[in-house]
C-alpha positions as a Markdown table, in Angstrom:
| # | Residue | x | y | z |
|---|---|---|---|---|
| 1 | Met | 0.0 | 0.0 | 0.0 |
| 2 | Leu | 1.2 | 3.5 | -0.8 |
| 3 | Leu | 1.6 | 6.0 | 1.9 |
| 4 | Ile | 0.6 | 9.5 | 0.8 |
| 5 | Met | 1.6 | 12.4 | 3.1 |
| 6 | Glu | 0.4 | 15.8 | 2.2 |
| 7 | Thr | 3.0 | 18.5 | 2.9 |
| 8 | Lys | 2.7 | 22.1 | 3.8 |
| 9 | Glu | 4.3 | 24.9 | 1.8 |
| 10 | Lys | 7.5 | 25.7 | 3.5 |
| 11 | Asn | 7.2 | 29.4 | 3.1 |
| 12 | Gly | 3.5 | 29.6 | 3.9 |
| 13 | Cys | 2.5 | 30.9 | 0.5 |
| 14 | Cys | 2.7 | 30.0 | -3.1 |
| 15 | Leu | 1.4 | 33.0 | -5.0 |
| 16 | Pro | 3.5 | 35.9 | -6.0 |
| 17 | Ser | 1.1 | 38.4 | -4.4 |
| 18 | Cys | 1.3 | 37.0 | -0.9 |
| 19 | Cys | 5.0 | 36.4 | -1.1 |
| 20 | Gln | 5.9 | 40.0 | -1.9 |
| 21 | Glu | 5.0 | 41.2 | 1.6 |
| 22 | Glu | 6.6 | 38.2 | 3.2 |
| 23 | Glu | 9.9 | 38.7 | 1.4 |
| 24 | Gln | 10.1 | 42.2 | 2.8 |
| 25 | Asn | 9.8 | 40.9 | 6.3 |
| 26 | Thr | 12.3 | 38.0 | 6.2 |
| 27 | Met | 16.0 | 37.6 | 6.0 |
| 28 | Thr | 17.7 | 36.7 | 2.7 |
| 29 | Leu | 17.0 | 33.1 | 1.8 |
| 30 | Ser | 19.7 | 30.6 | 1.0 |
| 31 | Ser | 20.4 | 30.3 | -2.7 |
| 32 | Asp | 18.7 | 26.9 | -2.8 |
| 33 | Glu | 15.6 | 28.2 | -1.2 |
| 34 | Glu | 15.6 | 31.3 | -3.4 |
| 35 | Ile | 15.6 | 29.0 | -6.4 |
| 36 | Arg | 12.7 | 26.9 | -5.0 |
| 37 | Ser | 10.7 | 30.0 | -4.2 |
| 38 | Ser | 11.3 | 31.5 | -7.7 |
| 39 | Val | 10.3 | 28.3 | -9.5 |
| 40 | Arg | 7.3 | 27.9 | -7.2 |
| 41 | Glu | 6.0 | 31.4 | -7.8 |
| 42 | Lys | 6.4 | 31.2 | -11.6 |
| 43 | Tyr | 4.7 | 27.9 | -12.0 |
| 44 | Ala | 1.9 | 28.9 | -9.6 |
| 45 | Ala | 1.3 | 32.0 | -11.8 |
| 46 | Ile | 1.1 | 29.8 | -14.9 |
| 47 | Ala | -1.3 | 27.3 | -13.2 |
| 48 | Ile | -3.6 | 30.1 | -12.2 |
| 49 | Thr | -3.6 | 32.1 | -15.5 |
| 50 | Ala | -3.1 | 29.1 | -17.9 |
| 51 | Asn | -1.1 | 31.6 | -20.0 |
| 52 | Ala | 1.7 | 29.2 | -20.9 |
| 53 | Asn | 3.8 | 29.9 | -24.0 |
| 54 | Gly | 6.3 | 27.1 | -24.0 |
| 55 | Cys | 8.5 | 29.1 | -21.7 |
| 56 | Cys | 9.0 | 26.6 | -18.8 |
| 57 | Gly | 7.8 | 29.1 | -16.3 |
| 58 | Thr | 10.0 | 32.0 | -17.2 |
| 59 | Asp | 9.1 | 35.6 | -16.6 |
| 60 | Gly | 10.1 | 36.6 | -20.1 |
| 61 | Cys | 7.1 | 35.0 | -21.8 |
| 62 | Glu | 5.4 | 38.0 | -23.5 |
| 63 | Glu | 2.8 | 37.1 | -26.2 |
| 64 | Ser | 5.2 | 38.5 | -28.8 |
| 65 | Leu | 7.7 | 35.7 | -28.1 |
| 66 | Glu | 5.8 | 32.9 | -29.8 |
| 67 | Val | 8.8 | 30.7 | -29.8 |
| 68 | Asn | 8.6 | 27.1 | -28.4 |
| 69 | Phe | 12.0 | 25.7 | -29.2 |
| 70 | Val | 12.1 | 23.4 | -26.1 |
| 71 | Gly | 8.9 | 21.4 | -26.0 |
| 72 | Glu | 7.6 | 18.6 | -28.1 |
| 73 | Asp | 4.1 | 17.8 | -29.5 |
| 74 | Tyr | 2.0 | 15.6 | -27.3 |
| 75 | Ser | -1.2 | 15.8 | -29.2 |
| 76 | Gln | -0.7 | 12.5 | -31.1 |
| 77 | Leu | -0.2 | 10.4 | -28.0 |
| 78 | Asp | -3.0 | 8.2 | -26.7 |
| 79 | Gly | -4.4 | 9.7 | -23.5 |
| 80 | Tyr | -3.5 | 13.3 | -24.4 |
| 81 | Gln | -5.7 | 15.9 | -22.8 |
| 82 | Lys | -5.4 | 19.4 | -24.2 |
| 83 | Glu | -6.6 | 21.0 | -20.9 |
| 84 | Ala | -3.6 | 19.5 | -19.0 |
| 85 | Asp | -0.9 | 20.5 | -21.5 |
| 86 | Leu | 0.6 | 23.8 | -20.5 |
| 87 | Asp | 3.5 | 23.3 | -22.9 |
| 88 | Leu | 6.1 | 23.2 | -20.1 |
| 89 | Gly | 8.0 | 20.1 | -20.9 |
| 90 | Cys | 11.1 | 19.4 | -23.0 |
| 91 | Gly | 10.5 | 15.8 | -24.0 |
| 92 | Leu | 8.0 | 12.9 | -24.2 |
| 93 | Pro | 9.1 | 10.6 | -21.3 |
| 94 | Thr | 5.9 | 8.6 | -21.1 |
| 95 | Gln | 6.4 | 7.6 | -24.7 |
| 96 | Phe | 9.6 | 5.8 | -23.7 |
| 97 | Ala | 8.7 | 4.7 | -20.2 |
| 98 | Gln | 7.8 | 1.1 | -21.0 |
| 99 | Ile | 4.7 | 1.3 | -18.8 |
| 100 | Lys | 2.7 | -2.0 | -18.5 |
| 101 | Pro | -0.9 | -2.6 | -17.6 |
| 102 | Gly | -1.3 | -2.6 | -13.8 |
| 103 | Asn | 1.8 | -0.6 | -13.1 |
| 104 | Thr | 2.0 | 2.0 | -10.4 |
| 105 | Val | 3.5 | 5.1 | -12.0 |
| 106 | Val | 4.7 | 8.3 | -10.4 |
| 107 | Asp | 5.1 | 11.6 | -12.3 |
| 108 | Leu | 7.5 | 13.9 | -10.5 |
| 109 | Gly | 6.6 | 17.5 | -11.2 |
| 110 | Ser | 3.3 | 16.6 | -12.6 |
| 111 | Gly | 2.0 | 20.1 | -13.4 |
| 112 | Ala | -1.6 | 20.1 | -14.7 |
| 113 | Gly | -1.5 | 16.3 | -15.3 |
| 114 | Asn | -0.3 | 16.0 | -18.9 |
| 115 | Asp | 2.1 | 13.1 | -18.5 |
| 116 | Ala | 0.1 | 11.5 | -15.8 |
| 117 | Phe | -3.0 | 11.2 | -18.0 |
| 118 | Ile | -0.9 | 9.7 | -20.8 |
| 119 | Ala | 0.6 | 7.2 | -18.4 |
| 120 | Arg | -2.9 | 6.3 | -17.3 |
| 121 | Gln | -3.6 | 5.2 | -20.9 |
| 122 | Glu | -0.7 | 2.7 | -20.5 |
| 123 | Thr | -1.5 | 1.4 | -17.0 |
| 124 | Gly | -5.1 | 0.7 | -17.8 |
| 125 | Pro | -7.9 | 0.5 | -15.2 |
| 126 | Thr | -5.9 | -1.9 | -13.0 |
| 127 | Gly | -2.9 | 0.5 | -12.6 |
| 128 | Lys | -2.4 | 3.6 | -10.6 |
| 129 | Val | -0.9 | 7.0 | -11.5 |
| 130 | Ile | 0.3 | 9.4 | -8.9 |
| 131 | Gly | 1.4 | 13.0 | -9.6 |
| 132 | Ile | 3.6 | 14.9 | -7.2 |
| 133 | Asp | 4.1 | 18.7 | -7.5 |
| 134 | Phe | 5.3 | 21.3 | -5.1 |
| 135 | Thr | 3.1 | 24.1 | -6.5 |
| 136 | Lys | -0.3 | 24.0 | -4.9 |
| 137 | Pro | -2.2 | 25.7 | -7.8 |
| 138 | Met | -0.8 | 23.1 | -10.2 |
| 139 | Val | -2.0 | 20.3 | -8.0 |
| 140 | Glu | -5.4 | 21.9 | -7.7 |
| 141 | Arg | -5.6 | 22.3 | -11.5 |
| 142 | Ala | -4.5 | 18.7 | -12.1 |
| 143 | Arg | -7.1 | 17.4 | -9.6 |
| 144 | Ala | -9.8 | 19.4 | -11.4 |
| 145 | Asn | -8.7 | 18.0 | -14.7 |
| 146 | Ala | -8.8 | 14.4 | -13.3 |
| 147 | Ala | -12.2 | 15.0 | -11.8 |
| 148 | Lys | -13.6 | 16.4 | -15.0 |
| 149 | Leu | -12.3 | 13.3 | -16.9 |
| 150 | Gly | -13.6 | 10.9 | -14.3 |
| 151 | Tyr | -10.2 | 9.3 | -13.7 |
| 152 | Glu | -10.4 | 7.5 | -10.4 |
| 153 | Asn | -7.0 | 5.8 | -10.6 |
| 154 | Val | -5.1 | 9.1 | -11.0 |
| 155 | Ser | -4.2 | 11.1 | -8.0 |
| 156 | Phe | -2.2 | 14.3 | -7.4 |
| 157 | Tyr | -0.4 | 15.3 | -4.2 |
| 158 | His | 1.4 | 18.4 | -3.0 |
| 159 | Gly | 5.0 | 17.5 | -2.2 |
| 160 | Asp | 8.7 | 18.2 | -2.7 |
| 161 | Ile | 10.7 | 16.0 | -5.1 |
| 162 | Glu | 13.6 | 16.3 | -2.7 |
| 163 | Asp | 11.4 | 14.6 | 0.0 |
| 164 | Ile | 8.9 | 12.6 | -1.9 |
| 165 | Pro | 5.8 | 11.7 | 0.2 |
| 166 | Leu | 5.7 | 8.0 | -0.8 |
| 167 | Glu | 6.8 | 4.8 | 0.8 |
| 168 | Ser | 10.1 | 3.2 | -0.2 |
| 169 | Asn | 10.0 | 0.4 | -2.8 |
| 170 | Ser | 6.4 | 1.2 | -3.7 |
| 171 | Val | 6.2 | 2.1 | -7.4 |
| 172 | Asp | 7.1 | 0.5 | -10.7 |
| 173 | Val | 7.9 | 3.4 | -12.9 |
| 174 | Val | 8.9 | 7.1 | -12.4 |
| 175 | Val | 8.5 | 9.7 | -15.2 |
| 176 | Ser | 9.4 | 13.3 | -15.1 |
| 177 | Asn | 9.5 | 16.1 | -17.7 |
| 178 | Cys | 11.9 | 19.0 | -17.6 |
| 179 | Val | 11.8 | 19.2 | -13.8 |
| 180 | Phe | 15.1 | 17.8 | -12.3 |
| 181 | Asn | 17.1 | 20.5 | -13.9 |
| 182 | Leu | 15.1 | 23.0 | -11.9 |
| 183 | Ile | 15.8 | 21.3 | -8.5 |
| 184 | Pro | 18.7 | 22.8 | -6.5 |
| 185 | Asn | 19.6 | 19.5 | -4.8 |
| 186 | Lys | 19.6 | 17.1 | -7.7 |
| 187 | Gln | 21.4 | 14.4 | -5.8 |
| 188 | Lys | 18.7 | 14.3 | -3.2 |
| 189 | Ala | 15.9 | 14.2 | -5.8 |
| 190 | Ile | 17.6 | 11.3 | -7.6 |
| 191 | Ala | 18.2 | 9.5 | -4.3 |
| 192 | Glu | 14.5 | 9.9 | -3.5 |
| 193 | Thr | 13.6 | 8.5 | -7.0 |
| 194 | His | 15.7 | 5.5 | -6.3 |
| 195 | Arg | 14.1 | 5.0 | -2.8 |
| 196 | Ile | 10.5 | 4.9 | -4.0 |
| 197 | Leu | 11.1 | 2.5 | -6.9 |
| 198 | Arg | 10.7 | -1.2 | -6.3 |
| 199 | Ser | 13.6 | -3.5 | -7.1 |
| 200 | Gly | 13.6 | -3.9 | -10.9 |
| 201 | Gly | 11.6 | -0.7 | -11.3 |
| 202 | His | 12.8 | 2.0 | -13.7 |
| 203 | Phe | 12.6 | 5.6 | -14.6 |
| 204 | Ser | 12.2 | 7.6 | -17.9 |
| 205 | Ile | 13.1 | 11.3 | -17.3 |
| 206 | Ser | 13.3 | 14.1 | -19.9 |
| 207 | Asp | 15.5 | 17.0 | -19.0 |
| 208 | Ile | 17.7 | 19.8 | -20.4 |
| 209 | Val | 21.5 | 19.4 | -20.3 |
| 210 | Thr | 24.5 | 21.1 | -21.8 |
| 211 | Val | 27.4 | 19.9 | -23.8 |
| 212 | Gly | 30.7 | 21.8 | -23.6 |
| 213 | Ser | 31.2 | 25.4 | -22.4 |
| 214 | Ile | 28.2 | 27.4 | -23.7 |
| 215 | Pro | 29.0 | 31.1 | -24.2 |
| 216 | Ala | 27.7 | 32.8 | -21.1 |
| 217 | Glu | 25.7 | 35.4 | -23.1 |
| 218 | Leu | 24.0 | 32.7 | -25.2 |
| 219 | Lys | 23.0 | 30.6 | -22.2 |
| 220 | Lys | 21.6 | 33.7 | -20.5 |
| 221 | Glu | 19.5 | 34.5 | -23.5 |
| 222 | Ala | 18.3 | 30.9 | -23.6 |
| 223 | Glu | 17.2 | 31.2 | -20.0 |
| 224 | Leu | 15.1 | 34.2 | -20.9 |
| 225 | Tyr | 13.3 | 32.2 | -23.5 |
| 226 | Ala | 13.0 | 29.1 | -21.4 |
| 227 | Gly | 13.4 | 29.1 | -17.6 |
| 228 | Cys | 14.0 | 25.3 | -17.7 |
| 229 | Val | 17.4 | 26.0 | -19.2 |
| 230 | Ala | 18.6 | 27.9 | -16.1 |
| 231 | Gly | 19.4 | 24.8 | -14.0 |
| 232 | Ala | 20.9 | 22.7 | -16.8 |
| 233 | Ile | 24.2 | 21.0 | -16.0 |
| 234 | Pro | 26.6 | 19.1 | -18.3 |
| 235 | Lys | 25.2 | 15.9 | -19.8 |
| 236 | Ser | 28.1 | 13.8 | -18.5 |
| 237 | Glu | 27.7 | 15.1 | -15.0 |
| 238 | Tyr | 23.9 | 14.6 | -15.1 |
| 239 | Ile | 24.2 | 11.0 | -16.1 |
| 240 | Gln | 26.9 | 10.3 | -13.6 |
| 241 | Leu | 24.6 | 11.5 | -10.8 |
| 242 | Phe | 22.2 | 8.7 | -11.6 |
| 243 | Lys | 25.0 | 6.1 | -11.7 |
| 244 | Asp | 26.5 | 7.4 | -8.4 |
| 245 | Leu | 23.1 | 7.1 | -6.7 |
| 246 | Gly | 22.6 | 3.4 | -7.6 |
| 247 | Phe | 20.9 | 3.2 | -10.9 |
| 248 | Lys | 22.1 | 0.8 | -13.6 |
| 249 | Asn | 21.5 | 0.0 | -17.2 |
| 250 | Ile | 21.3 | 3.8 | -17.9 |
| 251 | Val | 20.7 | 4.7 | -21.5 |
| 252 | Ile | 19.7 | 7.9 | -23.4 |
| 253 | Gln | 16.4 | 7.0 | -25.1 |
| 254 | Lys | 16.3 | 10.2 | -27.1 |
| 255 | Glu | 18.5 | 13.3 | -27.6 |
| 256 | Arg | 17.5 | 16.5 | -29.4 |
| 257 | Glu | 19.5 | 19.7 | -29.8 |
| 258 | Ile | 17.7 | 22.8 | -28.5 |
| 259 | Lys | 18.4 | 25.7 | -30.8 |
| 260 | Leu | 17.8 | 29.3 | -30.3 |
| 261 | Pro | 16.3 | 31.2 | -33.2 |
| 262 | Glu | 19.0 | 32.3 | -35.7 |
| 263 | Glu | 18.2 | 36.0 | -35.2 |
| 264 | Val | 18.7 | 35.7 | -31.5 |
| 265 | Val | 22.2 | 34.1 | -32.0 |
| 266 | Asp | 23.1 | 36.7 | -34.5 |
| 267 | Ala | 22.1 | 39.5 | -32.0 |
| 268 | Ile | 24.2 | 38.0 | -29.2 |
| 269 | Leu | 27.4 | 36.5 | -30.7 |
| 270 | Ser | 29.9 | 38.3 | -32.9 |
| 271 | Pro | 30.5 | 36.6 | -36.3 |
| 272 | Asp | 33.7 | 35.1 | -35.0 |
| 273 | Lys | 32.1 | 33.7 | -31.9 |
| 274 | Lys | 29.2 | 32.4 | -33.9 |
| 275 | Ala | 31.4 | 30.6 | -36.3 |
| 276 | Val | 33.3 | 28.9 | -33.5 |
| 277 | Phe | 30.1 | 28.0 | -31.8 |
| 278 | Gln | 28.5 | 26.5 | -34.9 |
| 279 | Arg | 31.7 | 24.4 | -35.7 |
| 280 | Ser | 31.9 | 22.9 | -32.3 |
| 281 | Glu | 29.9 | 20.3 | -30.5 |
| 282 | Leu | 28.7 | 22.8 | -27.9 |
| 283 | Gly | 25.0 | 23.1 | -27.3 |
| 284 | Ile | 21.9 | 22.8 | -25.2 |
| 285 | Phe | 20.1 | 19.4 | -25.5 |
| 286 | Ser | 16.9 | 17.7 | -24.4 |
| 287 | Ile | 17.6 | 14.2 | -23.4 |
| 288 | Thr | 15.3 | 11.4 | -22.2 |
| 289 | Leu | 17.2 | 9.2 | -19.8 |
| 290 | Tyr | 16.3 | 5.6 | -18.8 |
| 291 | Gly | 17.6 | 3.7 | -15.8 |
| 292 | Glu | 16.8 | 0.7 | -13.6 |
| 293 | Lys | 17.0 | 0.1 | -9.8 |
């Protein structure tokens, strides 16, 4: 039996409006907590307004920036629900997750429920899908979507991926979409993923990584277009974290280069720097990683 433990918001608020006053009356947060608060506020705002533009929760998502160079099209996948797709992912982890009927699947950073609903299509009526998200408005939105669809075997809970509110050795498959790169303590999040999986269980996680030393000005611009780029670490380091924390048979199921629009690159890099960048293997990539416990 799974143990679900609802957790309270550590800062006592999740909306930007209530946090503004609190920030004025508190001491400076640690860098990790500042990151968590920033991500929480941005995703809470998206959940409430549903004004997502493929920006992974960034503040720089004006309507004029109709550029989605990070996400992939979900609409052809069985189980897809448009109302749950806020265009915040960077891959299609459920497509590669090898979910079987009857499996218990956990979606870490479940948002409005997009991946969870697709996973439900694979588990069938005998399976169970659990979404975990640390943004209360996202959880509320996902629950509303599940209720509207009449999905009784899909549940959503408020919790932190660095302290997952589930029993150890309790799930078959973990999926996640462009979330781990946003987590300050990636080691703890990966260790928690390992803990909740049963022996022989596996994960399929899509995320943003870097290869080589990306020009600082180019990476900064990419972060303005897509907040999920901000926490990206080198691909080799990312994969090594999963190995170090006990996962085996790790493979990249899919890899796709994330390219900024040409006009953006031209505006940022000098012709010489651009020539060097284009000739090299440097870049920002979306990868879908698989591993077993």
